[in-house]
C-alpha positions as CSV (number, residue, x, y, z in Angstrom):
1,M,-7.0,-12.3,-0.6
2,T,-4.8,-9.6,0.8
3,E,-4.8,-6.2,-0.9
4,I,-1.4,-4.5,-1.4
5,P,-1.7,-0.9,-2.5
6,I,1.4,0.1,-4.4
7,R,2.2,3.7,-5.4
8,V,3.5,3.8,-9.0
9,L,5.0,6.7,-11.0
10,D,4.3,7.0,-14.7
11,L,2.1,4.0,-15.1
12,E,0.3,4.6,-18.4
13,I,-3.0,3.2,-17.4
14,D,-4.7,4.3,-20.6
15,N,-2.2,2.3,-22.7
16,E,-3.7,-0.9,-23.9
17,A,-0.4,-2.7,-23.8
18,V,0.2,-1.7,-20.2
19,E,-3.3,-2.9,-19.3
20,D,-2.6,-6.2,-21.0
21,V,0.6,-6.7,-19.0
22,L,-1.2,-5.9,-15.7
23,T,-4.0,-8.3,-16.6
24,E,-1.6,-11.1,-17.6
25,T,0.6,-10.6,-14.5
26,L,-1.9,-9.9,-11.9
27,G,-5.3,-11.2,-13.0
28,A,-7.3,-8.9,-10.7
29,F,-6.1,-5.4,-10.0
30,L,-7.4,-2.0,-9.3
31,V,-5.9,1.4,-10.3
32,T,-7.0,4.6,-8.6
33,G,-5.7,8.1,-9.0
34,S,-4.1,9.5,-12.1
35,E,-0.7,10.1,-13.5
36,P,2.0,10.9,-12.6
37,V,1.5,8.9,-9.4
38,C,-1.4,6.4,-9.1
39,R,-2.3,3.6,-6.7
40,L,-2.1,0.0,-8.0
41,S,-3.8,-2.4,-5.7
42,I,-2.6,-6.0,-6.2
43,F,-4.2,-9.0,-4.6
44,V,-2.2,-11.9,-3.1
45,E,-3.2,-15.1,-1.3
46,H,-3.0,-15.0,2.5
47,G,0.4,-16.2,3.8
48,E,3.7,-15.4,2.1
49,V,2.3,-12.0,1.4
50,V,5.7,-10.3,1.1
51,E,7.2,-12.9,-1.2
52,Q,4.1,-12.8,-3.5
53,A,3.9,-9.0,-3.7
54,V,7.6,-8.5,-4.3
55,G,7.6,-11.2,-6.9
56,L,4.7,-9.5,-8.8
57,V,6.3,-6.1,-8.5
58,R,9.6,-7.4,-9.9
59,E,7.8,-9.0,-12.8
60,L,5.9,-5.8,-13.5
61,Q,9.0,-3.7,-13.2
62,E,10.7,-5.9,-15.9
63,R,7.7,-5.8,-18.2
64,L,6.9,-2.1,-17.7
65,P,10.3,-0.4,-17.5
66,A,8.8,3.1,-18.0
67,A,6.9,2.8,-14.7
68,T,8.6,3.3,-11.3
69,F,7.2,1.3,-8.4
70,L,7.6,3.6,-5.4
71,D,6.3,2.1,-2.2
72,V,3.3,0.7,-0.4
73,D,0.5,3.2,0.2
74,R,0.1,3.2,3.9
75,D,-3.3,4.8,3.7
76,L,-2.8,7.3,6.6
77,V,-6.0,8.4,8.2
78,G,-7.0,11.0,10.8
79,S,-9.6,10.6,13.5
80,S,-12.4,11.9,11.4
81,Q,-11.7,9.4,8.6
82,I,-11.5,6.6,11.2
83,A,-14.9,7.6,12.5
84,Q,-16.4,7.8,9.0
85,R,-14.9,4.5,7.8
86,I,-15.9,2.5,11.0
87,G,-19.3,4.3,11.4
88,V,-18.8,5.7,14.9
89,S,-18.7,9.3,16.2
90,R,-15.5,11.3,16.2
91,E,-15.9,11.6,20.0
92,A,-15.6,7.8,20.2
93,V,-12.5,7.8,18.2
94,R,-11.0,10.6,20.3
95,K,-11.6,8.6,23.4
96,W,-10.0,5.5,21.8
97,T,-6.9,7.5,20.9
98,H,-6.3,8.0,24.7
99,L,-6.4,4.3,25.4
100,Q,-3.0,2.7,26.0
101,S,-3.8,-0.1,23.6
102,F,-4.6,2.3,20.7
103,P,-1.9,2.3,18.0
104,I,0.8,4.9,18.0
105,G,0.3,7.6,15.4
106,Q,2.4,7.5,12.2
107,A,2.6,11.2,11.5
108,N,1.8,14.7,12.8
109,L,0.7,17.1,10.1
110,D,2.0,20.7,10.0
111,G,3.0,20.5,13.6
112,Q,-0.6,21.3,14.6
113,G,-1.1,18.1,16.5
114,K,-3.2,16.3,13.9
115,Q,-2.2,12.6,14.3
116,L,-2.4,10.1,11.5
117,W,-2.5,6.4,11.7
118,A,-1.9,3.6,9.2
119,W,-5.4,2.2,8.3
120,T,-4.1,-1.3,8.6
121,Q,-3.2,-0.7,12.3
122,I,-6.7,0.7,13.0
123,V,-8.4,-2.3,11.3
124,D,-6.3,-4.7,13.5
125,W,-7.0,-2.7,16.7
126,V,-10.8,-2.4,16.0
127,E,-11.0,-6.1,15.4
128,Q,-9.0,-7.0,18.5
129,Y,-10.2,-4.5,21.0
130,R,-13.7,-3.6,19.8
131,G,-14.8,-6.9,18.3
132,L,-15.7,-5.3,15.0
133,D,-14.9,-7.3,11.8
134,L,-14.2,-4.7,9.1
135,E,-13.6,-7.5,6.6
136,E,-10.5,-5.9,5.2
137,A,-7.4,-8.1,4.5
138,L,-4.5,-5.8,4.7
139,P,-0.8,-6.3,5.2
140,T,0.7,-5.5,8.5
141,L,3.1,-2.5,8.9
142,D,6.0,-5.0,9.1
143,E,4.9,-6.6,5.9
144,M,4.5,-3.2,4.2
145,T,8.1,-2.4,5.2
146,A,9.4,-5.7,3.9
147,I,7.5,-5.2,0.6
148,E,9.0,-1.7,0.3
149,F,12.5,-3.1,0.8
150,G,11.8,-5.6,-2.0
151,I,10.5,-2.8,-4.3
152,L,13.6,-0.7,-3.6
153,T,15.9,-3.6,-4.2
154,A,14.1,-4.5,-7.5
155,R,14.2,-0.9,-8.6
156,K,18.0,-0.6,-7.9
157,Q,18.6,-4.0,-9.6
158,S,16.5,-2.9,-12.7
159,K,18.5,0.4,-13.0
160,S,21.8,-1.4,-12.7
161,E,20.8,-3.9,-15.4
162,R,19.7,-1.2,-17.7
163,H,22.9,0.7,-17.1
164,S,25.0,-2.4,-17.8
165,S,23.1,-3.1,-21.0
166,T,23.7,0.4,-22.3
167,E,27.4,0.1,-21.7
168,N,27.7,-3.1,-23.9
């Protein structure tokens, strides 16, 4: 199974009806964080990850109109977090970041040179170049982008349908 972490606004996780919809639609899921924005991890079968994830989000958006599905949580990590999650020294990670094969950073915080990387890229790199299997099935950055496009499209379509129904 591939875990897709979705950021959701106003998901009433303490509401029994919302929990029932999540259970009926997803089967297995994990909610972390708290309102107003939480992280909903959905799990899909390997292959056709984008189609499955977008389909589930569309169904949830229809059944939970008070919630807004924002995007995929890219789980940006710094070098200290990488070292901690993998179980190596920060110095080892610092050396890795200078290798040509190491992923390009996704962000630079506060202009102070602190690079961040998408965890999915780090997992792929560590498995490919260091031979470590972290046993994490995550979507690629391309899949995350495609899922986000599907979420945005579903959100716009949902707003348009609600607007049309209030005009009638």
